[in-house]
N, C-alpha and C positions, 0 to 999 in steps of 0.2 A: 754804330756809326757806319753808314753805307759808303761815304766818300772820305778820302784822306785829305784833311785840310792841311795845306803845306805850311801855313803859318799858325803855330799853336797859340800865338798871342791873340786873344780875343779882343784886344784893345789897340790894335795898330791903327794909327792915323795914316792917311795917305796924303798928307800935306808935305810939301818939299821945303819947309822952313829950314833956315840955317841952324847950325849947332848952337847950343847955349853959349851965352857970353862967358868968357874965361878970363882969369887973371894972368899975370905974367908967367906963371908956372903952368898954364893950360889946365888948371884945376877949376871946375865950376864953383863959383861962390855959393855956399849953402844958402837956401832960401827958406823962409818960414813956410811951414806946411809942406815941405818937400817930401815926396813919397820915396823916391830913390835918388840918392846923390851919385850920379854917373860922372866920373872923371874921364876926360878924353885927352889923348896926346898921340903923337906919331913917333915911331922909332926912327933911328938914323937912316935905315934903308927902306922906309916907306910903309911899314905895317901900321895900321890904325889900331889904337888900343883904347878899350873901354873898361873902366875898373870901378867896382863898387866895394867899399870897405864895409864888411859885415862881420862884426866881432863876436856874435853870439855863439858860433860853433868854431872849434879849432880845425876848420876844414878850408880848403881852397878848391873851387871849381873853375876850370879853364875850358874855353871853347875857342878853337882856331878855325875860322870859317873862310872858305875861298869861293869866289864866284866860279864854281867848277861843277855845277850840277848837270843833270842829263840834257838840259837845253844846249850844252856845249858839245854834245856828242858828235855833231855833224851827221854823217851817214853811218857812223860806227855805233849804232844804238847799244847802250849798255857800257860804253867805254868809261864814263865817269864813275859809275857804280863799281865796276870791277877794279879800277885804279884805286879807289878809296878802300875797298875791301882788302887790298894787298899790302897796305902800308905797314901793318904789324906782322907781316909774314917773314920779315927779315930785313936787316939793314947791312950796310957795309961793315958795321962793327959787331953786330949781334944777330944770331939767328932767332927764329920765332920762339923757340923754347927759352932762350936766354932773355928775350924781351918779356915774355910772360912771367918768368921767375923774378926778373928785376922789379916788376910792378908788384908781384905778390909779396916779395920780401919786405916791402915798406907799406903794405896795405893799400896800395893805390889801385885805382880802376881806370882802365883805358877804354875809350869808346870812339866809334866812328859811324858816320851815316851820310847819306846823300838824299837829296830830293830834286825836284826839277830845276831849282835855282842854285842850291848850295851844296858844297861838300864840306863836311865837318869832321874834325878830330878833337877829342876832348879828354880831360883828365880830372879825376877827383882824388885829392890827396890830403893827408894831415899836414898842418902847418908847422909842426915841430921841425926845425932844420934837419934833424937826423933822418927824417922821413921825406921832407919836402925836397931837399937838395938832390938826392939820388933820383927821386921821381921825376923832377924837372929835367935832369940830365938824360934819363931814358926817353922821356917824352920828346925832347928836342931831337934826339937821335932818330927816333921813329919817323918824325915829320920830315927831317932834313936830309936823311940819307937812306931811303928805302932801296933795297937791292932787287926787288921783284924776282925772286928765285924761280927758275923754270918749273921745278917740281911742285912748289906750292901754287904756282900759277895754273898748272894743269888741274890740280885738285879744286881750287876755288872756281875755276872756269866750269868744271863739271858740276859743282854745287849750284852754280848759277843756272846752268841748263836744266838741272832738276827742279829748281825753284820756278823756272818759267813753265815747265811742264805741269807743275802743281797749280800754278795760277790758271791754267786752262780749265781746271776742274772747279774753279770758283766763279760762279756767275756774277758775284759782286765785282770781282776783278775784271772779268770779261766785259761787263757793261761800262766800267770806268775807263778801261783802255780804249774801247770802241768810241766812247764819247769824246775823249781827248783827241783821238785820231781824226774824227770827223770835224771837230771844232777847230783844230789847228792842222789842216792838211799840208803836208810837206813843210812843216815848221817845227822848230825845236821842241815845243811843248807837246807835240802830237804823238810821240812814241813812248812806250813803257820805259820807266826808269831802269828796269832790269835788262832791257834790250829784247831781242828776239832770238829764237834758236839759230837762225841763219847768221845774224850779225855777231853774236857771241862766238859762234864756231870759227869765225874768220879772224878774231882778234889775236894779236901776238903780244909778247912781252915788250917788244919795241914800240908798239902802239901805246901801251900803258906808260912807258918811259917818256915818250914824246908829250903825251897829255900832261903828265906830272910836271915836266920841265916847263911847259907853257903856263900852267895855271897855279901850281903850288909854289908861288913866289911871294915875296914880301909885299910888293905893291898891289897884289891881289888878295891880301890877307887882312882879316879882322881878328884881333886877339881880345877876347872878352874874359874878364876875371871877376869873381866875387868870393870874398872870404875874409878870414881873420889875419890879414897882413896889412902893412901900411903902404903908403904911396911909394916910398923909396924901394921897398922890396918888390912891389908890383912892377916898377920900372925896370929893375934888374932882371926879373923873370921874363918880361916882354922882350927885353934886349937879347937875353940868352936864346929865346925861342926864335926871334926874327933873324938874328945874325947867322943862324944855320941855313937860312933860305937865301937863294940868290935874289937880287933886287927885282929883276924882271919888270913886267909891265902889267897894268891893270887889264882885266879881261875886256875885250872890245865890246862896244855897245851892241845890243841885240838888234837884228833887223825888225822893223815895225811889223806888228801882227796884221795879217790880212783879215778883214772882217767878213763874216758870213752875211749874205744878202737875201737868202730865201729860206723858207721852211724846209726841213729835211727830216725824214723818219727812217730809221734803220731798225730792222729786226734780225736778231741772231737766234737761230734755233738751238735750244739747249734742253737736255732731258731733266727738267726740274719741275716740281709741283707749283712753284711760284715764278712769276715773271719779275725780274729786276728791271727797274725803270730809272732812267736819267732824263730829265728835261732841263734845258737851259740854253745859254748862249754866252757870247762874250760879255763880260761885266765891266769892271772899271780898272783904270790904271792906278798905280800906287800913289800918284799925286792928285787924285781926284778930290775936289772940294766937297763932293757929295758923300764922302765916306761915312760921316756920323749919322746923317739922315738915313742912309742905307743900312748901317749897322743896327740902328734902333728899329727901323721898319722891318728889316729881315727877322729880327728877334720876334716881332709880333707875327709876321707871316709864317715862318717855319723854322727859325733858328732857336726858338725858346723852349724846345722840347715839349713837355706836357701842356704848356700854357699857350702854344702857338695856334694860330687859326687853322693851318693845314692839319695839325695833329687832331684838333677838336673835330673838324669837319670830316676828315678822311678816316680817322681811327675811331674816335669816340661816337660820333653821330651815325656813321655808316658801316663801321667795322670792315673797311676794305683793305686795311694795311695794319701791320703790327706797329710800324713806325714810319714816319715821313719827316724829312728834314730839308731845309734849304740853307744855302750859304753863298756868300761872295768870297771866292778864293783869291788871296793876294799873291801875285807874282811880280817879277821885275817889270814885265810888260802887262798888257791887259789880261787879267785873270778871268776865269769863268764864273758865271752865276749858275748854280746847280740846284735842282730839286730832285731828291733821291728817295725811292721807296720800293717796296715789294708788295705784290698782291697776287691773288689767285690767277692762274692763266686765263680762265674764262671771264675774269673781271678786268683785265688789263685795259682794254679800249675804254670801258666805262670809267675807270678810275682816272685815266689820263685826261679824259674830257672834263671830269669834275675838278681836277687840279688846275687845268688851264682856265676854267671858269672862275675858280677861286682867286687865281692870280690876277685875272682881268678885273674882277670886282675890287680887289685890293688896290689896284692901280687907279681905278676910278674913284673909289670912295675913301681910301686910306683907312687908318685905324680909328677907333672911337677915342674920345678923350680918356675914358676909363682904361682902355687897352694901353694907350700911350703912357699914362701915369704909372700903371702897373709895370710896364716894360722898363721904364727908367728906374723905378725903385729896385727891380730885380737886378738889372745890369750894374747899377751903382753899388747896390748892396753886396754883390758877389765880387766886386773889383778887388778888394783887399785880399779876399780868399785866394784869388788867382796869383797873388804875390806872397803866399804864405811860406814858401820854401826857397832856398838858394837856387835850386834847379829851375823853379818857375821864374824867378827874377832874371837869371842869366839867359833863359830862352827869350824873355822880353827884350833884354839888352841886345842880344844878338840880332834880333829882327829890327829893332830900332836902328842899329848900326848898319845892317846890310841894306835896308831899304831907305837909309839916309833921312830918318825922321829926327825932329828936334830932341835934344837930350831932356827937355822939359816935358816931353810928351805925357809921361805917366802922371805928372803933377796937374795937368790940365784936362785929363781924360774925363773925369766926372762932370766937370763944368760943361764940357762940350756935349756930353750925352744929355745933360739936363736942359740944354738950350734948344734941343731939337723940337720942331713943331710938326703938327699934322700936315700943314701945307708944304713944308720942306720935304717930308717923306713922299708925298704924292708927286711933287715936282721931280725929285731925284729918281724915283722908280720910273716915271714916264719918260724921263730923259735917257735912262740907262737901258730899260727893258723894252724890246720891240716884239709885240706878240706875233707879228708876221715873219719873224726870223727865228722861231724856236726850233731847236734841235731836239729830237726825241729818239732815244735809243732804248730798245727793249731786248731783254735776253730771257728766253723761256721757250715753252713748247710751241708747236706750229699753229696753234689757234690764232695767233696774231699775224701769221704770214700773209693772209689775204688782204690785210690793210696796211702792211708795211713793206719796206724794201729789204730783201734778203742781203746779208753781208757777204 
């Protein structure tokens, strides 16, 4: 996989429909053929709660998600990631060793992560009260009372600087970072999530504390849970977690993305045998009515792996790349459309021309009826597999919650895929993709330099 898809949910709709109808207890009424019964409510101080009762395993998975990803860094690139990384390094009640021991003693697992939109902290624990209660207590303490100790901060900061240096040695990361920087110039999505050497070096503990105080608040929080507990227990856990947070305010709305209006080609010289290539442009907003035609169409074009047109033409027929993929990446604002591949340095220009021609042909002709039928069958057939574990389900629930999609989304997904037509795919691609506005970023040896712009 050449590019990191921010949303692991291969099934996210971008429709801004309201939440499912609820009864007087804010619990969705179960429906026939319901895939996942997602219950929704809010805590007293504003945290939004999404709960799935899953009794098969004596486990509980929790994700607490904040609109506090790297898009909120401002000019302090890496601030969101570093803040999130420090949460389990010590609290006002426990040091890092005590936190680790408290989770280990009850067999619980703590996790944290950030991406461009989200900051997440998570917990996996047994549901037996003798394990569950202390795990929730420690988890709540980590989230609500981090102390950001100076010694740990210096260590984590140095680890981040080392990771940034390592990324410079990865052509795949270099091409991705350059692509986002060019596509989102001077905008929140344009810088690396880890930050840069210069910006990380300037960050202080006080910067992390200010970021935490603004964004790690109840009104900016989503609490998602799935496991073998009842609604009453889930409500108590959500209350316990959220009451440790100040109420605060929801993160402010992001500034509108500025669109790219012309073709741009960037080449970065890199001592590698292969040239890494990203082609693309701004794609769609999360509420786009074209999502399902683009989902199915992209599966046929380059998102379907071994059965996609790009793979067949570029890899199988011509042997120009080991792999080639395309995707529409979902973000809070307009996310990118990306085609990513690697090829020999001396074949880069030729391969790019072929990929652009294949894209143009697809936009003109669309898929065949046979390709459309096969794509629908594969997408629908793999749908339940993508919900085969609690971890997969909670990832879906988190993204449904964060991007404000209807609770019934998973129930209607297969019908919406099946309803897509060839004409809808052609219309959606031609409305979304503009061949005269393509951004091309290449990272490889200097054979490409004569036809591209040095970075």
